C-alpha positions in Angstrom: 107.5 119.6 62.2 107.4 122.7 64.3 109.7 122.1 67.3 107.3 123.9 69.6 104.7 121.3 68.9 107.2 118.6 69.6 107.9 120.2 73.0 104.2 120.0 73.8 104.2 116.3 72.9 107.2 115.8 75.2 105.1 117.0 78.1 102.9 113.9 77.8 105.3 111.3 76.6 107.0 109.1 77.7 104.8 107.9 80.5 105.8 106.8 83.9 106.1 103.0 84.1 104.1 102.8 87.3 101.2 104.9 86.1 97.5 104.0 85.9 94.5 105.1 83.9 93.6 107.7 86.5 96.8 109.5 85.8 95.7 110.3 82.2 92.4 112.1 82.9 88.7 111.4 83.0 86.7 112.9 80.2 82.9 113.2 80.1 81.5 113.5 76.6 78.0 114.9 76.1 77.1 114.0 72.5 74.7 112.3 70.2 71.0 112.5 69.5 68.5 110.5 67.4 70.1 110.1 64.0 73.5 111.4 65.2 75.1 108.6 67.1 78.1 108.7 64.8 79.2 112.0 66.1 79.2 110.6 69.7 81.2 107.6 68.6 83.8 109.5 66.7 84.5 112.1 69.4 84.6 109.6 72.2 86.7 107.1 70.3 89.2 109.8 69.3 89.6 111.0 72.9 90.4 107.5 74.1 92.7 106.7 71.1 94.7 109.9 71.9 95.6 108.8 75.4 92.8 109.8 77.8 92.7 107.3 80.7 88.9 107.1 81.0 86.1 108.4 78.7 82.5 108.4 79.6 79.8 109.2 77.1 76.4 110.7 78.1 73.9 109.6 75.5 70.1 109.8 75.3 68.8 106.6 77.0 67.0 105.3 73.9 70.3 105.3 72.0 72.4 103.7 74.7 72.0 100.1 73.5 73.0 101.1 70.0 76.1 103.0 71.1 77.2 100.3 73.5 77.4 97.9 70.6 79.7 100.3 68.7 82.0 101.4 71.6 83.8 98.7 73.6 86.1 100.7 75.8 83.9 103.7 76.4 81.6 103.8 79.5 78.1 105.0 78.6 75.8 107.0 80.8 72.1 106.8 79.7 70.5 110.3 80.0 66.9 111.5 80.2 65.8 112.7 76.8 63.5 115.0 75.0 60.6 113.9 72.7 62.9 114.5 69.8 65.6 112.1 71.1 68.2 114.5 72.5 69.6 114.9 76.1 67.1 116.8 78.3 67.6 119.7 80.7 65.8 117.7 83.4 69.1 115.7 83.9 71.0 118.9 84.9 71.4 118.2 88.6 72.5 114.7 88.1 75.1 115.7 85.5 76.4 118.5 87.7 77.1 116.0 90.5 78.6 113.5 88.1 81.0 116.0 86.5 82.6 116.6 89.9 84.4 113.3 89.3 85.8 114.4 85.9 88.7 116.4 84.6 87.1 117.8 81.4 83.8 118.2 79.7 83.5 117.7 75.9 80.1 118.8 74.7 78.4 119.3 71.3 78.9 116.6 68.7 75.5 115.6 67.3 73.6 117.0 70.3 70.8 118.7 68.2 69.4 122.2 68.4 66.6 121.2 70.8 66.0 124.1 73.2 66.1 121.9 76.3 69.3 120.4 75.1 70.9 123.7 74.5 69.9 124.9 77.9 71.5 121.8 79.4 74.8 122.5 77.6 74.9 126.1 78.5 74.3 125.5 82.2 76.9 122.7 82.3 79.6 124.6 80.4 79.2 127.8 82.5 79.3 126.0 85.8 81.7 123.1 85.2 84.9 123.6 87.2 87.0 121.7 84.7 88.1 122.8 81.2 85.3 122.6 78.6 85.6 121.8 74.9 82.6 122.9 72.9 82.0 121.7 69.3 79.2 121.8 66.8 75.8 122.1 68.5 77.5 122.9 71.8 78.9 126.1 70.1 75.5 126.7 68.5 73.9 126.8 72.0 75.9 129.9 72.8 75.6 133.6 72.0 78.1 136.4 72.7 75.9 137.4 75.6 76.3 133.9 77.1 80.0 133.9 76.4 80.4 137.1 78.4 79.0 135.4 81.5 81.4 134.3 84.2 82.7 130.7 83.7 84.0 128.3 86.4 86.5 126.7 84.0 88.4 127.5 80.8 86.8 127.1 77.4 88.0 125.8 74.0 85.7 126.4 71.0 86.2 124.4 67.8 83.9 126.1 65.2 83.9 125.8 61.4 83.5 129.0 59.4 79.7 128.9 59.5 79.5 128.5 63.2 82.1 131.1 63.9 80.4 133.5 61.5 77.1 133.2 63.4 78.8 133.5 66.8 81.1 136.4 66.0 78.5 138.2 63.8 81.1 138.5 61.0 80.5 137.6 57.4 82.3 134.5 56.2 84.0 136.3 53.3 85.4 138.9 55.8 86.6 136.1 58.1 88.4 134.4 55.2 90.1 137.7 54.4 91.7 137.9 57.8 91.1 134.7 59.8 94.1 135.1 62.1 93.3 138.6 63.4 89.5 138.0 63.7 90.0 134.7 65.6 92.6 136.3 67.9 90.4 139.3 68.6 87.5 137.0 69.4 89.6 134.9 71.7 90.9 137.9 73.6 87.5 139.5 73.9 85.8 136.5 75.4 88.8 135.0 77.3 88.9 131.6 75.6 90.7 129.5 72.9 89.4 129.3 69.4 90.2 126.5 66.9 88.8 127.9 63.7 88.6 124.9 61.4 89.2 124.7 57.7 92.1 125.1 55.3 95.1 126.0 57.5 93.2 125.8 60.8 93.8 128.8 63.0 94.3 128.4 66.8 94.1 131.6 68.8 94.3 132.1 72.6 93.1 134.8 75.0 96.8 135.4 75.9 97.7 136.3 72.3 98.9 132.9 71.1 98.4 132.3 67.4 99.1 129.1 65.4 98.4 128.3 61.8 98.3 124.6 61.1 99.8 123.3 57.9 98.7 119.6 58.0 95.4 118.3 56.5 93.9 118.1 53.0 90.6 118.6 51.1 89.7 114.9 51.7 89.0 115.9 55.4 86.1 118.1 54.3 83.7 115.3 55.2 81.1 114.6 57.8 82.5 113.7 61.2 86.0 115.1 60.7 85.4 117.8 63.3 84.1 115.3 65.8 87.4 113.5 65.7 89.3 116.8 66.2 87.5 117.8 69.3 88.1 114.4 70.8 91.8 114.7 70.0 92.1 118.1 71.7 90.1 117.0 74.7 92.5 114.0 75.3 95.6 116.2 75.0 94.2 118.8 77.4 93.2 116.3 80.0 96.7 114.8 80.0 98.2 118.0 81.2 98.7 120.4 78.3 97.2 123.9 78.4 94.2 124.8 76.4 96.3 126.5 73.7 99.0 123.7 73.6 96.3 121.0 73.3 94.5 122.9 70.5 97.7 123.5 68.5 99.0 119.9 68.9 95.6 118.5 68.3 95.1 120.4 65.1 98.5 119.1 63.9 97.8 115.5 64.8 94.3 115.5 63.3 95.6 117.0 60.0 98.5 114.7 59.9 96.3 111.6 60.4 94.2 112.9 57.5 97.3 113.2 55.3 98.4 109.7 56.1 94.9 108.4 55.4 94.8 110.2 52.1 97.9 108.3 50.9 95.9 105.1 51.1 92.3 106.2 50.7 92.6 109.2 48.3 91.0 112.5 49.0 87.8 111.4 47.3 87.3 108.3 49.5 88.6 109.6 52.8 86.0 109.5 55.6 86.2 110.6 59.3 86.8 107.1 60.6 89.9 106.9 58.4 91.3 109.8 60.4 90.6 108.0 63.6 92.3 104.9 62.2 95.5 106.8 61.4 95.9 108.6 64.7 98.3 105.9 66.1 100.6 106.3 63.1 100.9 110.0 63.9 101.8 109.2 67.5 104.4 106.7 66.2 106.0 109.5 64.2 106.0 111.8 67.2 107.6 109.2 69.4 110.3 108.6 66.8 111.1 112.4 66.9 111.4 112.5 70.7 
């Protein structure tokens, strides 16, 4: 394991004996829509499993009962919804006030492409004073023009190749030919951190940091894997790591959990919840190395 990554882990472990949940960060997750409650579950559960003190999940009100049955330790916040069953822009003022009590916003998993929902995400992400992690439909809500706007807090994007191609305006084949340089140029141009997912996930920061992850396997090419990753990164960030440190260590932990899961499940049978299941085993390995 890269010793730099281990030094990042040592910043959050061991914990002080007299600590409490408030010491380990409050995350607000904005995720899920009709038919996409699984994304909300995976991202929220991963954030809590990776050490965040408190995780709240904003979910369309009609889905709240369903998600409460699935998530025991997550606090749910029923939100006003659109006719298509996604979170609605009409809840913007309430969410802005609510986010004043949180340390990080994670937005995007399973949110849908509803225009009112996209407008909600953009307004929150640009005006939130805390770090923001955007995944999936959260990323798809943005354009380069919007990314150029002044932001109140820092921003981490976790796109797959298709999402990054659309946002960057670069052909996928061209990205694959030079992922490192293209991701780094994009991160510098827009002043953010990019986690370009895929084989050998690339993490690039606006300050010039570049990390190529070597954990993970083809079995992780399955629905929901990215939802777990953004939750892992959010948890590490809220515990005190920088955007870049959280993204690098998060990519490693996520991939390593997938590798451990593969040993028991095989690449063919591996699913996203298996990655979630093996996160504690990765932390056990890290603890043994400290």
